[in-house]
C-alpha positions as CSV (number, residue, x, y, z in Angstrom):
1,M,-68.9,148.8,43.8
2,A,-70.6,149.2,47.1
3,N,-72.5,146.0,46.5
4,M,-69.4,144.0,45.6
5,S,-68.3,141.6,48.3
6,E,-65.4,142.9,50.5
7,G,-63.9,139.4,50.3
8,K,-63.1,139.9,46.6
9,P,-59.5,140.9,45.8
10,A,-58.8,144.5,44.8
11,S,-57.7,143.2,41.4
12,T,-61.1,141.7,40.8
13,R,-62.9,145.0,41.8
14,R,-60.5,146.9,39.5
15,H,-61.3,144.5,36.6
16,V,-65.1,144.9,37.1
17,V,-64.8,148.7,37.0
18,Q,-62.7,148.4,33.7
19,V,-65.4,146.2,32.1
20,V,-68.3,148.5,33.3
21,R,-66.5,151.6,32.1
22,R,-66.0,149.9,28.7
23,V,-69.7,149.0,28.4
24,L,-70.6,152.6,29.4
25,A,-68.2,153.9,26.8
26,L,-69.9,151.8,24.1
27,A,-73.3,153.2,25.4
28,V,-71.9,156.7,24.6
29,Y,-70.5,155.8,21.2
30,P,-71.5,154.1,18.9
31,A,-74.8,153.3,20.6
32,R,-75.5,156.9,21.7
33,H,-77.8,155.8,24.6
34,I,-76.1,158.2,27.1
35,K,-74.3,161.5,26.6
36,E,-71.2,160.8,28.7
37,N,-69.5,158.1,30.6
38,P,-70.2,158.5,34.4
39,I,-67.0,156.8,35.3
40,P,-64.1,159.3,34.7
41,R,-61.2,158.3,32.5
42,G,-58.3,157.0,34.6
43,W,-60.4,156.3,37.7
44,L,-59.9,152.8,38.9
45,P,-59.8,151.3,42.4
46,K,-56.3,151.0,43.8
47,V,-54.8,147.5,44.1
48,K,-53.2,147.1,47.5
49,P,-50.0,145.2,47.7
50,S,-50.5,141.7,48.8
51,K,-48.6,139.9,51.5
52,A,-45.7,137.7,50.7
53,F,-46.3,134.2,49.5
54,T,-45.3,131.3,51.6
55,H,-42.8,128.6,50.6
56,L,-41.3,125.5,52.0
57,H,-38.2,125.8,54.1
58,P,-35.3,123.5,53.3
59,D,-36.0,121.3,56.3
60,E,-39.7,121.0,55.4
61,D,-38.7,120.1,51.8
62,R,-36.3,117.5,53.1
63,A,-39.0,116.0,55.4
64,L,-41.5,115.8,52.5
65,L,-39.1,114.2,50.1
66,A,-38.1,111.6,52.7
67,C,-41.6,110.7,53.8
68,R,-42.4,107.2,52.7
69,E,-46.1,107.6,53.4
70,V,-46.3,110.0,50.4
71,A,-46.4,108.4,47.0
72,L,-43.0,108.4,45.4
73,V,-44.4,110.0,42.2
74,R,-45.7,112.9,44.2
75,R,-42.5,113.4,46.1
76,L,-40.6,113.5,42.8
77,F,-43.1,115.9,41.4
78,F,-43.0,118.3,44.3
79,G,-39.2,118.1,44.4
80,M,-38.9,118.9,40.7
81,L,-41.6,121.6,41.0
82,A,-39.6,123.4,43.7
83,R,-36.3,123.1,42.0
84,E,-37.1,123.8,38.3
85,G,-39.8,126.5,38.4
86,L,-42.2,124.9,36.0
87,R,-45.9,125.5,36.2
88,R,-47.8,122.6,37.7
89,D,-49.6,121.9,34.4
90,E,-46.4,122.0,32.5
91,L,-44.8,119.5,34.9
92,G,-47.9,117.3,34.9
93,G,-47.9,117.2,31.1
94,L,-44.1,116.6,30.9
95,R,-43.2,113.7,28.6
96,W,-40.0,111.8,28.2
97,K,-39.3,113.4,24.8
98,D,-39.1,116.8,26.6
99,L,-36.0,115.6,28.5
100,D,-32.5,114.7,27.5
101,L,-31.4,112.9,30.6
102,G,-28.0,112.1,29.1
103,C,-26.9,115.7,29.4
104,G,-29.6,116.8,31.9
105,H,-31.6,119.2,29.8
106,I,-35.2,120.0,29.5
107,M,-37.0,121.6,26.4
108,L,-40.6,122.8,26.6
109,D,-41.9,123.5,23.1
110,E,-45.6,123.9,24.2
111,N,-46.4,126.0,27.2
112,K,-48.8,128.7,28.5
113,T,-47.0,131.5,26.6
114,D,-46.3,129.5,23.4
115,D,-42.7,130.6,23.8
116,P,-40.4,127.5,23.7
117,R,-37.8,127.4,26.4
118,G,-35.1,125.0,27.6
119,W,-32.5,124.9,30.3
120,A,-30.1,122.6,32.1
121,L,-31.7,120.7,34.9
122,D,-30.4,120.8,38.5
123,P,-27.9,117.8,38.6
124,G,-29.9,116.3,41.5
125,V,-33.2,116.5,39.6
126,A,-31.6,114.9,36.5
127,R,-30.1,112.1,38.6
128,A,-33.6,111.5,40.2
129,L,-35.3,111.4,36.9
130,R,-32.8,109.0,35.4
131,T,-33.4,106.7,38.4
132,W,-37.2,107.1,38.2
133,K,-37.1,106.1,34.6
134,A,-34.7,103.2,35.0
135,V,-36.5,101.7,38.0
136,H,-40.2,102.5,37.4
137,H,-40.5,103.2,33.6
138,P,-37.7,101.3,31.8
139,N,-39.9,100.7,28.7
140,A,-41.3,104.2,28.5
141,T,-41.8,105.6,25.0
142,P,-40.9,109.3,24.2
143,D,-44.6,110.2,24.3
144,D,-45.2,108.7,27.7
145,F,-45.8,111.0,30.7
146,V,-42.9,111.3,33.1
147,F,-45.2,111.7,36.2
148,C,-47.5,108.7,36.2
149,E,-47.9,105.8,38.6
150,P,-45.7,102.8,37.6
151,G,-47.8,100.6,35.3
152,S,-50.1,103.5,34.3
153,S,-50.1,105.7,31.2
154,A,-52.2,108.5,32.7
155,S,-50.6,111.7,33.8
156,L,-50.5,112.6,37.5
157,Y,-53.7,114.5,38.5
158,T,-52.7,118.1,39.4
159,F,-55.9,120.0,39.8
160,H,-56.1,119.7,43.6
161,L,-52.4,119.7,44.2
162,A,-52.5,122.3,46.9
163,D,-54.8,120.1,49.1
164,E,-52.6,117.1,48.4
165,L,-49.5,119.0,49.3
166,R,-51.0,120.0,52.6
167,R,-51.9,116.4,53.3
168,D,-48.5,115.2,52.3
169,L,-46.8,117.9,54.5
170,H,-49.0,116.8,57.4
171,D,-48.0,113.2,56.9
172,A,-44.3,114.3,56.7
173,G,-44.6,115.9,60.2
174,V,-44.4,119.5,58.9
175,T,-46.4,121.7,61.2
176,R,-45.7,125.4,60.3
177,P,-49.1,127.1,60.5
178,A,-48.6,129.4,57.5
179,L,-48.5,126.3,55.2
180,F,-52.0,125.2,56.4
181,E,-53.9,128.5,56.5
182,R,-56.8,128.5,54.1
183,G,-57.1,132.2,53.6
184,L,-57.5,133.5,50.1
185,R,-53.9,134.8,49.8
186,T,-52.4,131.7,51.3
187,E,-54.5,129.5,49.0
188,R,-53.2,131.4,46.0
189,A,-49.7,131.1,47.2
190,I,-49.8,127.4,47.6
191,D,-51.6,127.0,44.3
192,R,-48.9,129.0,42.6
193,A,-46.2,127.0,44.3
194,S,-47.8,123.8,43.3
């Protein structure tokens, strides 16, 4: 533990101790290489509470969505992400068959937890998606991705979304320092938000 980097989160240090303790327990039994486990049962490093995650304020969200320098597909993506609570991978993989735009409903059969869920979309989101489809993807098939550039069939690339969000916020004139800090906790906050 003393050799582990101080920059590592407490949860990582705790996980390492859990793994080491388990390996030592196997060395006790069934391997019988040592007589007892040197790490006492129940001893684990404490996980300190982390600071609150940052988020976009309404005026910052408005500025981002109104910024014409930001690609429309990304503005729509960020707007739906903020309003519907999907994971970025779920939203990036969203297909037209997952939406019932007539009644403003979304149904996710496949997701991280393998627990299908559905809900009514925010009326503004449903209206934006109907317009997006009518104007930019009028001939889309049910299996086509919702978030792809007009004329493309590839899904929006979402792996470096936090960096793109920062760039887009800068282009929109958003200047709040907390949104641009690159510390470990802030990085995780923006990655979760995106």
